[in-house]
N, C-alpha and C positions, 0 to 999 in steps of 0.2 A: 700298981699299974699292971693290967693283965697282958697276956701274950697278944702280940699283933700277928695274926695268922696271915700267911700268904697262900692263896689258892691259885694253883697254876694248872691250866688245861694243856694237855699235849695232844695235838690234833693234826691230822692230814688225811683227807678222804682217800688219798692214794695209798694202796696197801704196800707192804714190803719195804717200808722206809725206816725200819727200826724204831717205830713209835713206842711200842711196848717195851723194847729193850731200853730205850731212853727213860721211860717212866720208872721202870724197875731199878735201873742203875742210879738215877738221880735220887730216888727215894732211899735206897740202901746207903749210898755214899753220904748223904746229908744226915741220915740217922746215926751213922758211925762217927760223925763229927759231934755228936752229943745233942742233936736237935730231936724234937719229937715230931714224927712224920706220919701222916695218914695217906695211904695209897688207895685211891678209889677206882675200881675197875668197872667201867660202864660199857665194855665190849662183850657182847654175848659169847664170843669165842673164849673168854676167860683166860687169856694167855698171861696177863699180869698176875692173876691169882695163882696159877701154877708156877709162874716165874719167881715168886717169893716162897715157894715150897708148900703151898696149901693145896690139899687134895680136893678137887671140886666135887668128887663123889661123897665127901664127908661134910660138905657145906649144907647146913640146915636152912638158914636164911641168907639171902644175898641182896644186892642192891635193888633187884626187882621188887622185893618185899617192901623196901622203903618208898620207892617212887610210885608203886601201883597200889600196895596194900596199906601204906601209911605206918608201917612198923618203924619205930624209932631206930636210928642208927646205933644207939647204945646197945641194942640187942643183936646187932649184926656185926659190928666191928670185932675182928679177931686178931689175935697176936700172931707174930711170925718168929722165926728163929733169931731175928735181930731185936734186941730189947727196946730200941727206940722207934721201931717201925710197926705200925698197925695196918690192917687191911680191911677194906670193904670189898668182899669177893663178888664175882659175877659168875653166873652159870648160863647154860643154853636157855634157861627159862626166860632170860632177858630178851630173847629174840623177838617176842611178840609185843614187847613193851611199847614200841612206837605207835603201833596200831591202837593199843589200848589207851594211850595218852591223848589221841586225837580229840576225843570228846570231853576231856577233862578241863575244867576252868583253871586258868593259870598254868597250863601244861608246860610252859617254858621255864617255870620257876620251882618245880617240885624238887629238883636236886638241891637247889639253893636253900629251900626251906628245911630240907633234911639235914644239910650240912650246918646250918645256923645253930642247931642244937648242940653240936659237938665240936665245932671248929676251934673254940677257945682253948681246948686241951692240947692243941698242936701248934708247932711253929710253921710247918708247911703241910699243905694238902696238895697232892698231885692227882690229877684225874686223867686216866688213860682212856681216850675216846675210841669209838669204833671207826672203821674206815668208811665213813659216810658223813653226809652233812644233814642228817635227819634230826629228829627231836632230841635224841640222846646227846648228840654233840652240841646242839643249841642249848640244852640244859647246862652242859658243862661250861659253855661260854658265858651264860648268864650268872652262874655261880662263881666264876673265876675272877681274880684280880688281873691275871695275865695269861697270855697264850704263848706257847713255844711250838714252832712248826719244824719238825724234823724233815729234811729233804735228802734223799739218797743221791749220791754223786753218780748218776747214770744217764743214759739217753732218755729224753722226755722228762727230765727231773722236775721241770716246772709245770708239767701237765696237771691241770686242775687247780693250780695255785690261785688263779683268778677267781674261781668259784669260792674257794675257801676265804679269800680276802674280802669278797663281796659279802659273804655270810658274817665275817668278823665285823665289817663296817655296819651291816644291818643291825647286829646285836648291840654294837656301840651306840647307834643312833636311837634305837627304839626300846632297848631292854636293859642295857648295862653300860651307861656312859663312862664308867670308871675303868672299863676293860682296856688293857694296853697290850701291845705286841712286845713280849719280853725279848724275843729274838728268833732267828732262824738257825737251826742246828744242822750242819752238814754231816751226814752219816756215811759210813763206809768210804771215807775219803782216802784216796791213795795219791799222794802228791807226785808220784813217779809217772802218772798217766796224764796225757793231754786232756782227756775227757774230764777228769776231776777239776783241773785248772779252769777248763771252759765253763763247767757248772758254777764254780765260784764266781767267775766273771758275770755269768748270766744272772745269778742271784743278786749280786751287787748292783747290776744294772736295773734289775726289776725293782729293787727297793731304793734305788738312787742314793746309795751310801758310798 
């Protein structure tokens, strides 16, 4: 019986919520537990790439080459300092990908198709999304089994969350009916502050839990 791979997208179009930190730390921690993990960086800033110690200047092929040029991920996946953690890197080259994808047939599924070739080698695949709700993030949601939403405990913490949930529901209804919300992760939480407690209450109220 083969490995059942879990593909988890980490997304929030609001910047500065520790999205990349969450993706990198989850990937590293789970790989250190003996699981095989693939971290896929689809943010043109490439912070997840540098976050696992890969020099973007030394990257020859990145996720752009898979989704735009059709290069197999087998030729793009790179190792990291952690034995169980591999990376699909991103560089600034990815910045123009959404414009290039507009005219592509099946443009919402190019990441899924690329991952389908390699996912069976891994227990978990984490996708670090850009801070937007464009085609790259939609590709991640179409490819994923689950979504984690990091929310920073700050003023206006839920700003934009409605748009993200609308996108999530649209993908569920039209493109990936098996997609589930794995959870909301409250980041930079300081239980000593009234603000943090208030954000927790607001999030619980929003999701009616």
